[in-house]
C-alpha positions as CSV (number, residue, x, y, z in Angstrom):
1,A,35.9,9.1,-152.8
2,F,33.1,11.0,-154.4
3,I,30.2,8.7,-153.7
4,K,31.2,8.3,-150.2
5,W,31.3,12.1,-149.8
6,C,27.9,11.9,-151.5
7,E,26.5,9.5,-148.9
8,Q,27.8,11.7,-146.1
9,E,26.4,14.8,-147.5
10,F,23.0,13.8,-148.7
11,A,22.5,11.2,-145.7
12,Q,19.5,12.8,-144.1
13,T,18.0,14.4,-147.9
14,P,14.4,12.5,-148.1
15,Y,14.3,12.1,-151.7
16,D,12.9,9.2,-153.4
17,V,13.9,10.0,-156.9
18,M,16.5,11.5,-159.1
19,F,15.6,13.7,-162.0
20,A,18.5,13.0,-164.8
21,G,18.1,15.9,-167.4
22,T,22.1,16.2,-167.9
23,S,23.8,14.6,-171.2
24,Y,26.1,12.0,-170.0
25,C,28.9,13.9,-171.8
26,F,28.4,16.6,-168.9
27,D,29.9,15.5,-165.8
28,L,26.9,16.4,-163.7
29,S,25.4,13.1,-164.8
30,V,28.1,11.1,-163.0
31,F,26.0,12.4,-159.9
32,E,22.7,11.9,-161.3
33,M,23.3,8.1,-162.4
34,L,25.8,6.8,-159.9
35,F,24.7,8.2,-156.7
36,P,21.2,7.2,-156.5
37,L,22.0,4.0,-157.5
38,S,24.2,3.3,-154.8
39,Q,21.5,4.6,-152.6
40,G,18.7,2.2,-154.1
41,K,16.9,5.3,-155.3
42,R,14.8,5.5,-158.7
43,I,16.2,7.6,-161.5
44,R,13.9,9.4,-163.9
45,M,15.5,9.8,-167.2
46,L,14.7,13.2,-169.0
47,E,15.4,14.1,-172.3
48,S,16.9,17.4,-171.1
49,G,16.5,19.7,-168.0
50,V,13.7,21.5,-170.1
51,S,11.6,18.4,-169.4
52,I,11.3,18.7,-165.9
53,P,8.1,20.8,-166.1
54,D,6.5,17.6,-167.7
55,Y,6.9,15.1,-164.8
56,I,7.3,17.7,-161.7
57,D,3.9,17.5,-160.7
58,S,3.7,13.7,-161.3
59,E,6.4,12.3,-158.6
60,E,7.3,13.2,-155.1
61,N,10.2,13.7,-153.2
62,I,12.3,14.7,-156.0
63,F,16.1,15.5,-156.2
64,I,17.1,17.8,-159.1
65,N,20.7,18.4,-160.2
66,T,21.1,21.0,-163.1
67,V,22.6,24.2,-164.2
68,P,21.5,27.8,-162.8
69,S,20.2,28.5,-166.4
70,V,17.7,25.8,-166.1
71,V,16.7,26.6,-163.0
72,R,16.0,30.2,-164.1
73,S,13.8,28.8,-167.1
74,L,11.8,26.8,-164.3
75,M,11.1,30.3,-162.5
76,D,10.2,32.1,-165.3
77,Q,7.8,29.2,-166.1
78,Q,6.0,30.0,-162.2
79,I,6.3,26.0,-161.7
80,S,5.6,24.6,-158.1
81,W,8.8,23.6,-156.3
82,D,6.2,21.6,-153.8
83,N,7.4,18.1,-154.8
84,V,10.9,19.2,-154.9
85,V,13.1,18.5,-151.6
86,A,16.6,19.1,-152.7
87,L,18.2,21.2,-155.5
88,N,22.0,21.1,-156.7
89,M,22.8,23.8,-159.1
90,A,26.2,23.7,-160.7
91,G,28.3,24.2,-163.8
92,E,28.1,28.1,-163.7
93,P,27.9,30.9,-161.3
94,V,24.5,31.2,-159.4
95,P,23.1,34.4,-159.4
96,K,22.6,36.2,-156.2
97,I,19.0,36.8,-157.0
98,F,17.9,32.7,-156.5
99,K,18.6,33.2,-153.0
100,D,15.7,35.5,-152.4
101,Q,13.5,33.5,-154.9
102,L,14.2,30.0,-154.0
103,D,12.6,28.5,-150.4
104,F,15.9,27.0,-149.3
105,E,14.4,26.6,-145.6
106,R,11.7,24.2,-146.7
107,M,14.0,22.2,-149.6
108,E,17.9,21.6,-149.5
109,V,19.5,24.1,-152.0
110,R,23.2,24.0,-152.8
111,N,25.7,25.5,-154.6
112,L,28.2,23.2,-156.3
113,Y,31.5,23.5,-158.0
114,G,34.2,21.5,-159.6
115,P,35.7,20.4,-162.7
116,S,35.6,16.8,-164.4
117,E,39.4,16.2,-163.4
118,D,38.1,16.4,-159.8
119,T,35.1,14.0,-160.4
120,T,32.3,16.4,-160.6
121,Y,32.4,18.5,-157.3
122,S,34.9,19.7,-155.1
123,T,33.2,22.3,-152.9
124,M,29.7,23.0,-151.7
125,Y,27.7,25.7,-150.2
126,R,24.3,25.1,-148.8
127,F,21.9,27.9,-148.8
128,L,21.4,29.4,-145.5
129,N,19.8,32.8,-144.0
130,D,23.5,34.0,-143.6
131,E,22.7,37.2,-145.1
132,L,25.9,37.0,-147.5
133,N,25.7,39.6,-150.4
134,Y,27.0,36.9,-152.8
135,I,26.9,33.3,-153.6
136,P,29.9,31.4,-152.9
137,I,31.2,27.8,-154.0
138,G,31.4,27.2,-150.4
139,V,34.4,24.8,-148.9
140,P,36.0,21.7,-150.0
141,V,34.0,18.3,-150.2
142,G,35.3,15.2,-148.3
143,N,38.7,14.0,-149.4
144,T,39.3,17.1,-151.2
145,H,41.9,19.9,-150.5
146,L,41.6,23.5,-152.0
147,Y,44.3,25.9,-152.2
148,I,44.3,29.8,-153.5
149,L,47.7,30.3,-155.2
150,D,49.9,32.7,-157.1
151,D,51.3,31.9,-160.2
152,D,54.5,30.6,-158.3
153,L,52.4,28.3,-156.2
154,N,52.4,30.5,-153.1
155,I,49.5,30.8,-151.0
156,L,47.4,33.8,-151.1
157,P,46.0,35.5,-148.2
158,I,42.2,35.8,-147.4
159,G,40.7,38.3,-149.8
160,V,43.3,38.0,-152.5
161,E,42.6,36.4,-155.8
162,G,44.5,33.6,-157.2
163,E,44.4,30.2,-158.8
164,I,42.2,27.7,-157.3
165,C,44.0,24.4,-157.1
166,L,42.8,21.1,-156.0
167,S,44.3,17.9,-154.5
168,G,43.3,14.9,-152.9
169,Q,41.6,11.3,-153.7
170,S,39.4,12.4,-156.5
171,I,42.1,13.6,-158.8
172,A,42.3,12.1,-162.2
173,K,45.5,10.9,-163.3
174,G,45.7,12.8,-166.5
175,Y,44.5,13.5,-169.9
176,L,44.9,10.6,-172.1
177,N,47.2,11.1,-175.2
178,K,48.1,14.5,-174.3
179,Q,51.0,14.2,-171.8
180,D,51.9,18.2,-172.5
181,L,48.6,19.3,-171.1
182,T,48.9,16.7,-168.5
183,D,52.2,18.0,-167.6
184,E,50.9,21.4,-167.4
185,S,47.6,21.0,-165.4
186,F,48.6,18.1,-163.2
187,V,51.7,19.0,-160.6
188,E,53.1,17.8,-157.5
189,N,51.7,19.0,-154.4
190,P,54.0,21.3,-153.0
191,F,51.9,21.1,-149.4
192,V,51.5,17.3,-149.4
193,D,53.9,14.5,-150.0
194,D,53.3,12.3,-152.8
195,Q,50.0,13.8,-154.2
196,R,49.1,15.4,-157.2
197,M,47.4,19.0,-157.5
198,Y,45.2,19.9,-160.3
199,R,45.5,23.8,-161.6
200,T,42.0,24.7,-162.8
201,G,42.7,28.0,-164.5
202,D,39.7,29.1,-162.2
203,I,40.0,32.5,-160.2
204,G,38.5,32.5,-156.6
205,K,39.4,34.1,-153.1
206,W,39.0,32.9,-149.5
207,T,36.3,35.5,-147.8
208,E,36.3,36.1,-144.2
209,E,33.5,34.0,-143.7
210,G,35.8,31.1,-144.3
211,L,34.1,30.0,-147.6
212,V,35.6,30.2,-151.3
213,A,34.1,32.8,-153.8
214,F,34.6,32.2,-157.6
215,T,35.2,35.1,-159.5
216,G,36.1,34.0,-163.1
217,R,38.4,32.3,-165.1
218,K,42.0,32.8,-166.1
219,D,41.3,32.5,-169.8
220,D,38.7,35.3,-169.3
221,Q,41.6,37.5,-168.5
222,V,41.9,39.9,-171.3
223,K,44.2,43.2,-171.8
224,V,42.3,46.2,-172.7
225,R,43.9,49.4,-173.3
226,G,47.4,48.1,-171.6
227,F,45.3,47.1,-168.4
228,R,45.1,43.3,-167.4
229,I,41.1,42.8,-166.8
230,E,39.4,40.0,-165.1
231,L,36.1,39.6,-166.8
232,G,34.8,37.3,-163.9
233,E,35.5,39.8,-161.4
234,I,33.5,42.5,-163.1
235,Q,30.5,40.1,-163.7
236,Y,30.9,39.0,-159.6
237,Q,30.2,42.4,-158.6
238,L,27.1,43.1,-161.3
239,D,25.7,39.8,-159.6
240,C,25.9,41.4,-156.1
241,I,23.9,44.3,-157.2
242,D,20.2,43.7,-156.1
243,E,18.7,45.3,-159.1
244,I,20.4,42.9,-161.5
245,E,18.8,39.7,-162.1
246,Q,21.6,38.2,-164.6
247,A,25.0,39.8,-166.1
248,I,27.5,38.7,-168.4
249,V,30.5,40.4,-169.1
250,I,32.8,40.4,-172.5
251,V,34.9,42.4,-174.7
252,K,33.4,43.8,-177.9
253,E,35.5,45.6,-180.5
254,V,33.8,49.0,-181.0
255,N,34.8,51.6,-183.4
256,G,38.2,50.0,-183.8
257,E,38.9,49.4,-180.1
258,K,38.3,46.8,-177.4
259,S,35.5,47.8,-175.0
260,I,34.3,46.3,-171.9
261,T,30.6,45.5,-172.2
262,A,28.3,44.3,-169.8
263,Y,24.9,42.8,-170.6
264,Y,22.3,42.4,-167.8
265,T,18.6,41.7,-167.4
266,P,17.2,43.9,-164.4
267,R,15.3,42.9,-161.5
268,D,14.1,46.3,-161.0
269,I,14.7,49.6,-162.7
270,V,18.3,50.7,-162.4
271,S,20.1,53.3,-164.2
272,V,23.1,53.0,-166.1
273,D,24.7,56.1,-163.9
274,S,23.7,54.2,-160.8
275,L,25.3,50.6,-162.2
276,K,28.5,52.3,-162.8
277,E,28.6,54.4,-159.5
278,T,28.2,51.0,-157.6
279,L,31.1,49.4,-159.4
280,E,33.2,52.2,-159.2
281,E,33.1,51.5,-155.3
282,H,34.6,47.9,-155.8
283,L,36.7,48.2,-159.1
284,P,39.2,50.5,-160.7
285,V,37.7,52.8,-163.4
286,Y,39.7,50.9,-166.1
287,M,37.6,48.0,-165.3
288,V,33.9,49.7,-165.4
289,P,32.3,48.6,-168.1
290,A,32.2,51.4,-171.3
291,Y,29.0,50.0,-172.5
292,F,25.7,48.8,-170.5
293,M,23.2,46.7,-172.8
294,E,19.9,46.0,-170.9
295,M,18.2,42.8,-172.1
296,E,14.8,41.0,-171.7
297,T,16.8,37.6,-171.6
298,I,20.6,36.5,-172.0
299,P,20.7,34.0,-174.8
300,M,22.0,30.6,-173.9
301,N,22.8,27.5,-175.9
302,S,20.9,23.6,-175.5
303,N,23.8,23.0,-172.6
304,G,22.7,26.0,-170.4
305,K,25.7,28.1,-171.5
306,V,25.7,31.9,-172.5
307,E,25.6,32.0,-176.3
308,K,28.0,35.0,-176.5
309,K,27.8,35.2,-180.4
310,Q,24.3,36.1,-180.3
311,L,24.7,38.9,-177.8
312,P,23.9,42.1,-179.8
313,E,26.4,45.3,-180.7
314,P,27.0,47.7,-178.3
315,E,24.7,50.7,-179.0
316,S,24.5,54.3,-178.4
317,G,21.1,53.8,-177.6
318,Q,21.7,54.7,-173.8
319,I,22.8,58.4,-175.2
320,R,20.5,61.1,-174.0
321,E,18.5,63.3,-175.7
322,V,20.5,65.2,-178.0
323,I,20.8,68.8,-177.1
324,E,22.4,71.1,-179.7
325,P,25.2,73.2,-178.8
326,K,24.1,76.7,-177.7
327,T,27.5,78.6,-177.4
328,E,30.7,78.9,-179.4
329,T,32.6,77.1,-176.7
330,Q,30.2,74.2,-176.8
331,Q,30.3,74.2,-180.5
332,R,34.2,73.8,-180.4
333,L,34.2,71.5,-177.8
334,L,31.7,68.9,-179.3
335,K,34.0,69.0,-182.1
336,L,36.8,67.9,-180.1
337,W,34.6,65.3,-178.6
338,E,34.0,63.9,-182.0
339,Q,38.0,63.3,-182.8
340,S,38.5,62.2,-179.1
341,L,35.8,59.5,-179.1
342,N,35.6,59.0,-183.3
343,T,31.8,58.9,-183.0
344,T,29.0,61.4,-183.6
345,G,25.3,62.1,-183.0
346,F,25.5,63.2,-179.3
347,G,24.7,66.5,-177.7
348,I,25.4,68.7,-175.0
349,E,24.2,66.9,-172.3
350,S,25.7,63.4,-173.2
351,N,28.0,62.0,-171.0
352,F,31.9,61.4,-172.3
353,F,32.0,58.0,-170.4
354,E,28.7,56.3,-171.5
355,L,29.9,57.6,-175.1
356,G,32.9,55.1,-174.8
357,G,35.2,57.3,-173.3
358,H,38.0,56.4,-170.9
359,S,41.2,57.6,-169.2
360,L,43.1,57.4,-172.3
361,K,40.7,59.2,-174.5
362,A,40.1,61.7,-171.6
363,T,43.8,62.6,-171.8
364,K,43.7,62.8,-175.6
365,L,40.6,65.3,-175.2
366,R,42.7,67.3,-172.7
367,G,45.4,68.0,-175.1
368,L,43.0,69.0,-177.9
369,I,41.3,71.6,-175.2
370,L,44.9,73.0,-174.8
371,S,45.5,73.0,-178.3
372,E,42.0,74.5,-179.2
373,F,41.6,77.1,-176.4
374,Q,45.1,77.5,-174.7
375,K,43.1,76.8,-171.6
376,E,44.5,74.0,-169.4
377,I,41.9,71.5,-167.4
378,T,42.8,68.6,-165.4
379,L,42.1,65.1,-165.9
380,N,40.1,65.4,-162.2
381,E,38.1,68.3,-163.6
382,L,37.3,66.2,-166.8
383,F,36.2,63.2,-164.7
384,E,33.9,65.5,-162.4
385,Q,32.6,67.3,-165.7
386,P,31.8,64.7,-168.1
387,E,29.2,66.4,-170.2
388,I,29.7,69.3,-172.8
389,A,27.5,71.9,-171.3
390,P,29.1,71.9,-167.8
391,M,32.7,71.5,-169.4
392,A,32.2,74.3,-171.5
393,E,31.5,76.7,-168.4
394,L,34.7,75.1,-167.1
395,I,36.9,76.0,-170.0
396,D,35.1,79.7,-170.2
397,S,36.3,80.2,-166.7
398,K,39.8,79.4,-167.0
399,P,42.7,82.0,-167.6
400,I,44.6,81.6,-170.9
401,Y,47.7,79.2,-170.5
402,I,50.8,80.7,-171.3
403,E,52.9,78.1,-172.5
404,K,56.8,78.8,-171.6
405,K,59.4,78.0,-174.5
406,I,62.7,77.3,-174.1
407,E,64.8,79.8,-175.9
408,R,67.3,78.6,-178.5
409,V,70.8,79.0,-177.5
410,A,73.8,80.2,-179.5
411,I,76.2,77.4,-179.5
412,E,79.9,78.1,-180.4
413,S,81.8,75.6,-181.3
414,D,83.9,74.9,-177.9
415,S,81.2,76.4,-175.4
416,L,79.5,74.4,-172.7
417,I,75.8,74.6,-172.4
418,P,74.4,74.9,-168.7
419,L,72.5,71.8,-167.9
420,S,68.8,72.1,-166.9
421,Y,67.4,71.5,-163.3
422,A,66.3,68.3,-164.2
423,Q,69.6,67.2,-165.7
424,E,71.3,68.5,-163.1
425,R,69.7,66.4,-160.5
426,L,70.3,63.3,-162.5
427,W,74.0,63.9,-162.4
428,V,73.9,64.6,-158.9
429,L,72.3,61.1,-158.3
430,T,75.2,59.4,-160.3
431,K,77.5,60.5,-157.8
432,F,76.0,58.8,-154.8
433,E,77.7,55.5,-154.0
434,N,75.7,52.7,-155.3
435,A,73.8,54.9,-157.5
436,S,70.7,53.7,-159.5
437,K,70.9,52.3,-163.2
438,A,67.7,53.2,-163.7
439,Y,68.2,55.6,-166.1
440,H,70.7,53.9,-167.9
441,M,69.4,53.0,-171.5
442,P,71.7,50.2,-172.9
443,A,71.4,49.3,-176.7
444,A,73.1,47.5,-179.6
445,F,73.1,48.8,-183.0
446,K,74.3,46.9,-186.2
447,V,76.0,49.1,-188.6
448,V,76.1,48.6,-192.1
449,G,78.9,49.9,-194.6
450,N,82.3,51.2,-193.1
451,L,82.3,52.9,-189.8
452,N,84.6,56.0,-188.8
453,S,85.4,55.0,-185.4
454,E,87.2,58.5,-184.4
455,T,84.2,60.2,-185.6
456,L,82.3,57.6,-183.5
457,E,84.9,58.2,-181.0
458,S,84.4,62.0,-180.5
459,F,80.7,62.1,-180.6
460,Y,80.8,60.5,-177.2
461,R,83.9,62.3,-175.5
462,P,83.0,65.5,-173.3
């Protein structure tokens, strides 16, 4: 079924030789070897994708099938693409910038997606002058069904992210000698009788254009400060920024806390503030990276995958020039920042959030300010004034916060204490028919030793 689709899709591709530079352990090699043989075309076997420049000028009408990181390396070497008539990219997300750098009107350029469990390629997008601000994985190839489903295998609407599930004639039977994993990943297709469906673990969504956008892996879902984070979605949004050439987003531990960190290579000059503002337009605040690390190149391994272990630790090198406090309020506030952020070495023009601050630390800082100055600022004000100098001015302008204390009531043995307004409200709610049990807090306790049941009963009597 896969080769049949290839014959139809590439029927008009005028290639004479296929460059095969992918290891036979990688499923891209299935296309590089079997498809040209079925067409009676030549295959030039290469040691790896990095060998392409050694032969690209000695052949004509070349078809290249490789990963985007190899394509990036070829462009960095400024090779001539004149002899290439078709370029397939697969195996990892394709950066948006490739659409500006590759002459897709002269040669055929495609982004292909698919797991080995569905015989190499499952979807395809051919580069067009369609003005999309992202590179989709396209539409299902022939003999393939694609669904975007929730955890209960319900179909999700356009624009809603879910798991990419595949079905059709190219689906494998399962994993050899791994029945548990097979049963987990290969399930009955709930939409087509007598057909199996593969749950890829990849996250994607249908777009308004009728295309599928890949946004990450379920494996990339992490919890940071209680929020479930899709690292792939953050990376997807970074890739959509014109000034970004390549980006990778991971979670690093900084000062004992998990922090979202974005590593990127810039296409043009761009500030961290600008990146944060752009991301905040598309992502909730808790998904905006705490650290942005600009790099000349993103480290890759021999298979063209990002070498995450080689990524440097987040630094505070993005901190602005250290300007010492000038007023007493600034001095006191700086010490509170140090407590909240658990770091030092910044000045009054440093940005709270660029130093690793987030909503929980902002809440802590708000409490510290109230305790230190007896003045109350809101979280919104803290977000709007994220530097010490303007925050100190805000504190100076605030009135002293007068805390209202509840006076202790003298209790006589048989006296009844009036309910507070909040208690009275809950009491009234319990009198309604079908009253909510949301405020009930059931619990079980194991008592060790002798229990005086009469004393226990009297405790609960009104």
